[in-house]
C-alpha positions, 0 to 999 in steps of 0.5 A: 746786151739786154735784160732778157739775154742776161736773165737766160744766160743765168738760168742756163748757169743755174740750172747746171747746179751752180751756185750764181747770180749777175755782178755779186754775190749778196747772200750772208752766206758764202758757199765755197764755190760761186760764181758771178758774171757781168758783160761787155759789149763791143761795137755794133754798126749794124745795129740799127739795121739788123738789130745785130749786136755782140757781147763778151758775157764773163763768168767769174768763178771762186772757191775756197777748194781745189782748183779743181772745183772751177776745173770741173765748173769750166767743163760744165759751162763749156758743154753747156755752150753753144746754144743758139734759140729764139727767147720768148720776145722773139729775139734769137740768140747765140752763145758760144763758149770762147776762153777761160784763165786762172785768176791769181788771188792774193794769199792763195786761200781763194782760187779764181777763173775766169770764163768768157761766153761770146754772145751774139744777139739779133733783136726784133 
């Protein structure tokens, strides 16, 4: 996954009003609800031939509030994607909402959700 794609997804998530950062939260103040992102690249036998690459972008949400806060954010993310666009480099990207799962947390004070986005890139 290109850095350009990672940045673009971050812009979309932040544009939804979500407290978001790539990898892990680094701010001193931790909001009641926040999101982090990472990705998994999938093998691409045609990467060298046509520049195609597929990845799963994983958005992890955490809250001290109720699960409803995570469900509302999931709905916003679900409606924001699919997106198909050209990036500033001229590469194309298609991002689709895939799945979401609530993730049990020890102690129950904090709730978590994992949201998977399917990302397809065609590099120039």
